[in-house]
C-alpha positions in Angstrom: 25.9 22.9 -17.5 25.4 19.1 -16.9 21.9 17.5 -17.5 20.4 15.0 -15.1 20.8 11.8 -17.3 17.1 10.8 -17.2 17.5 8.0 -19.6 20.3 6.2 -17.7 18.5 6.7 -14.2 14.7 6.2 -14.9 12.7 6.9 -11.8 9.4 5.0 -11.0 8.1 7.9 -9.0 8.9 11.6 -9.7 7.2 14.5 -7.8 7.4 18.1 -8.9 5.9 21.1 -6.7 6.5 24.6 -5.8 7.7 25.0 -2.3 7.6 28.1 0.0 4.8 29.9 -1.9 3.2 31.3 1.0 3.9 32.8 4.4 1.6 32.4 7.3 1.6 34.6 10.3 -0.2 34.2 13.6 -3.7 32.7 13.8 -6.3 35.0 15.2 -9.3 33.0 16.9 -11.8 34.9 15.0 -10.2 35.1 11.5 -8.3 32.0 11.0 -4.7 31.8 9.8 -3.4 34.7 7.7 -1.5 33.7 4.6 0.6 35.8 2.2 2.2 35.0 -1.0 5.8 35.4 -1.7 6.9 37.7 -4.5 9.2 34.9 -6.1 6.3 32.5 -6.1 8.1 29.6 -4.4 11.1 27.3 -5.5 10.6 24.3 -7.7 11.3 20.9 -5.8 11.7 17.5 -7.6 11.6 14.3 -5.8 12.7 11.2 -7.4 12.5 7.6 -6.2 12.8 4.1 -7.4 16.0 4.6 -9.5 17.3 1.0 -9.3 21.0 0.6 -10.1 21.5 -3.0 -11.4 24.5 -2.6 -13.7 28.2 -1.8 -13.2 27.9 1.2 -15.6 25.0 2.6 -13.6 26.8 2.2 -10.3 30.0 4.0 -11.8 27.9 6.7 -13.3 26.1 7.4 -10.1 29.5 7.8 -8.3 30.7 10.2 -10.9 27.5 12.2 -10.6 27.7 12.3 -6.8 31.3 13.8 -7.3 30.0 16.4 -10.1 27.1 17.7 -7.9 29.6 18.2 -5.1 27.3 17.8 -2.3 24.8 20.4 -3.7 27.2 23.0 -4.6 27.0 22.5 -8.3 23.9 23.3 -10.3 22.5 20.7 -12.8 19.6 21.0 -15.3 16.8 18.6 -14.2 14.0 17.9 -16.7 10.8 15.9 -16.9 9.3 14.2 -20.0 6.4 16.5 -20.6 5.8 15.1 -24.2 3.9 12.2 -22.8 1.3 14.8 -21.7 1.7 17.0 -24.6 1.6 14.1 -27.0 2.8 15.9 -30.1 6.6 15.7 -29.7 9.1 13.1 -28.7 11.1 13.4 -25.6 14.0 15.7 -25.8 17.2 15.5 -23.8 20.8 16.5 -24.8 22.5 13.4 -26.3 26.3 13.0 -26.0 28.6 10.8 -28.0 28.8 7.1 -27.1 31.5 7.8 -24.6 29.4 10.5 -22.9 31.4 13.4 -24.3 29.9 16.5 -26.0 31.2 18.2 -29.1 34.3 20.5 -28.8 32.1 23.5 -28.1 30.4 21.6 -25.2 27.1 21.1 -27.2 25.3 17.9 -27.7 23.1 16.2 -30.3 19.7 17.7 -30.3 16.4 15.5 -30.5 13.1 16.8 -31.8 11.4 19.4 -29.7 8.0 21.0 -29.8 8.4 24.9 -29.2 6.5 28.1 -29.4 7.7 31.7 -29.1 6.8 34.7 -26.8 4.7 37.2 -28.9 4.8 40.1 -26.4 7.5 41.3 -24.2 7.0 40.3 -20.6 8.7 41.8 -17.4 10.5 40.0 -14.6 7.9 38.4 -12.3 5.2 38.7 -14.9 2.6 35.9 -14.5 1.0 36.4 -17.9 2.6 35.4 -21.3 1.5 35.5 -24.9 2.8 32.5 -26.8 2.5 31.5 -30.4 2.0 27.9 -30.0 3.5 25.0 -32.3 1.5 24.1 -35.3 -1.3 21.8 -34.5 -1.1 22.3 -30.8 -4.2 23.3 -28.9 -3.9 25.6 -25.8 -3.8 23.6 -22.6 -2.4 23.6 -19.1 1.1 22.4 -20.1 4.3 22.6 -18.4 6.8 24.7 -20.3 10.3 25.9 -19.9 12.3 28.9 -21.0 16.1 28.9 -21.4 16.8 32.6 -20.1 20.1 34.3 -21.1 21.1 34.8 -17.5 19.0 32.5 -15.3 19.2 29.6 -17.6 16.5 26.9 -18.0 13.4 27.6 -15.9 10.4 25.6 -15.4 6.8 27.2 -15.5 3.3 25.7 -15.1 0.6 27.1 -17.3 -2.3 27.6 -14.9 -5.0 29.1 -17.1 -5.4 29.6 -21.0 -7.0 32.7 -22.4 -7.6 34.0 -25.8 -5.1 34.9 -28.4 -2.3 32.8 -27.0 -2.7 34.5 -23.5 -1.5 32.1 -20.7 -1.2 32.5 -16.9 1.9 31.0 -15.6 3.3 29.9 -12.1 5.7 30.8 -10.7 6.3 34.4 -12.0 8.9 34.8 -14.6 12.4 34.4 -13.3 13.8 36.8 -15.8 12.1 39.1 -18.4 11.1 37.6 -21.8 11.3 39.4 -25.2 9.4 38.9 -28.3 10.7 35.8 -30.0 11.9 34.1 -26.9 11.6 30.3 -27.5 9.3 28.3 -25.3 9.9 24.5 -24.9 6.9 22.4 -24.4 8.8 19.1 -24.1 11.3 19.2 -21.3 9.9 21.1 -18.4 13.8 21.8 -17.4 15.0 23.7 -14.6 18.4 24.6 -13.1 18.5 22.9 -9.7 20.9 21.7 -7.0 20.9 18.4 -4.9 19.2 19.0 -1.7 19.8 15.6 0.1 23.5 14.9 -0.5 23.9 12.5 2.2 20.9 10.5 1.5 20.4 10.4 -2.2 22.8 7.4 -3.0 21.8 4.3 -1.1 24.5 1.8 0.2 25.5 -0.8 -2.3 24.1 -4.2 -1.5 26.1 -7.3 -1.9 28.7 -5.3 -3.8 26.3 -5.0 -6.7 23.1 -3.2 -6.4 21.9 0.2 -5.1 19.3 2.8 -5.8 19.0 6.6 -6.0 16.5 8.8 -4.5 17.5 12.5 -5.3 15.6 15.7 -4.1 16.4 18.8 -6.3 15.7 22.3 -5.3 15.7 25.3 -7.9 18.9 27.1 -7.7 19.9 30.6 -8.5 
């Protein structure tokens, strides 16, 4: 699966949030609005802006990405640079050869990454995980990601840290996690699709300049 090339298209503004976490019914006068949670915990949305295209190579790459994403039909892994908050690791992103191609088995060069492991089985839609943290890392409300066997890369926000590696996460687990499952503290990656295919690639000005403003929504 393709990865959004964050290093080629750095954004000046990035917003991640969980949409559609709740459902609201009618509003009884005496009680106020009635709000219920959704069992899936919402969908991740990533909004990027301020991606300035000033080089010929950027314009060409943006056109290619537009074709690859196929109007939002094709999924792509979108990551965020979480190491700037976690501090103990360098940013991690799959790195291709100089011509943009992967190895023959479709893999890429791998950078340094801070990882932990799940220490107790967790069921589908669980909101509690037990994690063995990387050496020298103190528990905190980090963003993590898990590369599930079926659902692929999924992003989770640690909401609360307990004792003995216990953490509360949102959204609930997209897929059950077994003991030994790797937890990535660096990329905050998630499988997503483009949600604004018409608007994300601005007009090319003077035949040379443009900008991207993609909005991605978690895909299943």
